[in-house]
C-alpha positions as CSV (number, residue, x, y, z in Angstrom):
1,M,-18.5,-14.2,-33.7
2,T,-15.5,-12.1,-33.1
3,R,-15.4,-8.5,-34.2
4,G,-11.6,-8.4,-33.8
5,I,-8.6,-9.1,-36.0
6,P,-9.8,-12.2,-37.8
7,Y,-12.9,-10.4,-38.8
8,A,-10.9,-7.5,-40.0
9,V,-8.5,-9.5,-41.9
10,E,-11.5,-11.4,-43.6
11,E,-13.2,-8.2,-44.8
12,A,-9.8,-6.5,-45.9
13,T,-9.2,-9.7,-48.0
14,K,-12.7,-9.8,-49.5
15,A,-12.3,-6.0,-50.4
16,L,-8.8,-6.3,-51.9
17,A,-10.0,-9.4,-53.9
18,E,-13.3,-7.7,-55.1
19,R,-11.1,-4.8,-56.3
20,G,-8.6,-7.1,-58.1
21,I,-5.8,-5.9,-55.8
22,I,-5.2,-9.5,-54.9
23,Y,-6.1,-12.9,-56.6
24,K,-5.8,-16.4,-55.8
25,R,-3.4,-18.6,-58.0
26,G,-2.5,-22.2,-56.9
27,G,-4.1,-21.7,-53.6
28,K,-2.1,-18.6,-52.6
29,W,-2.9,-14.9,-52.7
30,I,-1.0,-13.1,-55.3
31,L,-0.7,-9.1,-55.1
32,H,-1.4,-7.4,-58.5
33,P,1.5,-4.8,-58.6
34,E,-0.1,-2.1,-60.7
35,K,-3.6,-2.2,-58.7
36,A,-1.5,-2.2,-55.4
37,R,-0.1,1.3,-56.1
38,E,-3.6,2.7,-56.3
39,M,-4.7,1.2,-53.1
40,P,-5.2,3.8,-50.3
41,V,-2.7,3.6,-47.5
42,T,-5.3,3.1,-44.8
43,V,-8.4,0.8,-45.3
44,V,-11.0,1.1,-42.6
45,L,-13.1,-1.9,-41.8
46,E,-16.4,0.3,-41.5
47,D,-15.8,1.8,-44.8
48,L,-15.4,-1.6,-46.5
49,L,-18.7,-2.8,-45.1
50,V,-20.3,0.4,-46.5
51,E,-18.6,-0.2,-49.8
52,R,-19.8,-3.9,-50.0
53,A,-23.5,-2.8,-48.9
54,K,-23.7,-0.8,-52.1
55,D,-23.7,-3.9,-54.2
56,L,-26.5,-5.6,-52.1
57,S,-30.0,-6.1,-53.6
58,D,-32.7,-3.7,-52.9
59,K,-34.5,-6.2,-50.3
60,F,-31.2,-6.6,-48.4
61,K,-30.8,-2.6,-48.5
62,Q,-34.4,-2.2,-47.3
63,V,-33.9,-4.5,-44.2
64,L,-30.5,-2.7,-43.4
65,S,-32.3,0.8,-43.6
66,L,-35.0,-0.5,-41.4
67,L,-32.6,-1.6,-38.9
68,S,-30.7,1.8,-39.1
69,A,-33.9,3.8,-38.4
70,A,-34.4,1.4,-35.4
71,G,-31.1,2.5,-34.0
72,G,-29.2,-0.4,-35.4
73,R,-30.8,-2.9,-33.3
74,A,-34.2,-4.6,-33.5
75,D,-35.9,-7.8,-33.1
76,F,-37.7,-9.9,-35.6
77,A,-41.1,-8.7,-34.7
78,L,-40.3,-5.0,-35.4
79,I,-38.4,-5.8,-38.5
80,E,-41.3,-7.9,-39.8
81,H,-43.8,-5.1,-38.8
82,L,-41.9,-2.6,-40.7
83,S,-40.7,-4.6,-43.7
84,G,-43.8,-6.1,-45.2
85,F,-41.8,-9.0,-46.3
86,R,-43.4,-12.6,-45.7
87,R,-42.0,-14.3,-42.6
88,E,-39.8,-17.0,-44.4
89,E,-38.4,-14.4,-46.8
90,L,-37.5,-12.1,-43.9
91,F,-35.8,-15.0,-42.1
92,Y,-33.7,-15.6,-45.2
93,L,-32.9,-12.1,-45.8
94,L,-31.7,-11.7,-42.1
95,D,-29.9,-14.9,-42.1
96,E,-28.0,-14.0,-45.2
97,L,-27.1,-10.7,-43.8
98,V,-25.8,-12.3,-40.8
99,H,-23.9,-14.8,-43.0
100,M,-22.5,-11.8,-44.9
101,R,-21.4,-10.3,-41.7
102,F,-23.5,-6.9,-42.1
103,L,-25.6,-8.1,-38.9
104,M,-25.0,-9.9,-35.8
105,K,-27.6,-11.8,-34.0
106,D,-27.8,-11.0,-30.3
107,P,-29.3,-14.1,-28.5
108,G,-30.2,-12.0,-25.3
109,E,-33.3,-12.0,-23.5
110,T,-35.2,-10.8,-26.6
111,P,-33.1,-12.1,-29.4
112,C,-32.3,-9.3,-32.0
113,Y,-30.3,-8.4,-34.9
114,V,-27.6,-5.7,-34.6
115,L,-25.8,-4.0,-37.3
116,Q,-22.2,-4.4,-37.5
117,S,-21.1,-0.8,-37.7
118,P,-22.4,2.7,-36.9
119,K,-21.0,3.7,-40.2
120,L,-23.3,1.3,-42.0
121,R,-26.1,2.8,-40.0
122,E,-25.3,6.4,-41.0
123,H,-25.1,5.4,-44.5
124,F,-28.4,3.7,-44.8
125,L,-30.1,6.6,-42.8
126,R,-28.6,9.1,-45.2
127,Q,-30.0,7.1,-48.2
128,L,-33.6,7.5,-46.9
129,P,-35.4,10.5,-48.1
130,E,-36.3,12.7,-45.2
131,K,-40.2,12.3,-45.6
132,N,-39.7,8.5,-45.6
133,R,-37.2,8.5,-42.8
134,R,-39.5,10.4,-40.5
135,K,-42.4,8.2,-41.4
136,L,-40.4,5.3,-40.6
137,H,-39.4,6.7,-37.2
138,Y,-43.0,7.5,-36.4
139,T,-44.1,3.9,-37.2
140,I,-41.3,2.5,-35.0
141,G,-42.3,4.7,-32.1
142,R,-46.0,3.7,-32.5
143,F,-44.8,0.0,-32.7
144,L,-42.7,0.6,-29.3
145,E,-45.6,2.4,-27.6
146,K,-48.0,-0.6,-28.2
147,R,-45.4,-2.9,-27.1
148,H,-44.6,-1.2,-24.0
149,R,-48.1,0.1,-23.2
150,E,-48.1,-1.5,-19.7
151,A,-44.6,-0.3,-18.8
152,P,-43.4,2.4,-20.9
153,D,-40.5,3.4,-18.7
154,E,-38.7,0.3,-20.1
155,A,-38.4,2.1,-23.4
156,V,-38.5,5.9,-22.6
157,E,-35.3,6.6,-24.2
158,A,-36.2,4.7,-27.4
159,L,-39.7,6.2,-27.6
160,A,-38.4,9.9,-27.1
161,H,-35.7,9.2,-29.7
162,Q,-38.1,7.7,-32.3
163,F,-40.6,10.5,-31.9
164,F,-38.1,13.3,-32.1
165,E,-36.5,11.9,-35.1
166,A,-40.2,11.7,-36.7
167,G,-40.5,15.4,-36.2
168,D,-43.1,15.0,-33.3
169,E,-41.3,16.9,-30.6
170,K,-44.4,17.2,-28.5
171,R,-44.8,13.4,-28.3
172,A,-41.0,13.0,-27.7
173,L,-41.1,15.4,-24.9
174,G,-44.0,13.4,-23.2
175,Y,-41.3,10.7,-22.6
């Protein structure tokens, strides 16, 4: 999947159509003159993603919040551990979020899901109440500790970050 011009055009088109600034007639896009005057001069792709995310169901938002707390990147096992969703339902939610282009699937050594935008991550982190956010970071830290018990050096940065964000500075400094 490209993150370049075709993606930007697709997202901008969706956003303009959702706002009624453009519409299709006879297979062609038509500009609505009155609404076009109200359009901001610059439209930023990341802002469009955040706007679209506001209309998602709570389950989709929950998955995006979990990924945000995990640093914007997580494998299925971590998301499953955090979410409490049944396996099949979580696969569905993740696949839909990839299809809607909120996430990318990175097929690397350990396949994982990646948020499309740092702004999207910031948005969902801000939506979490501080107590919940800290608890989530602590849970992620504990999960990573168990996963990397034999070789914690592989995840030292992530472990320190998660425990620091959880408010456990002593544990964070231990890494």
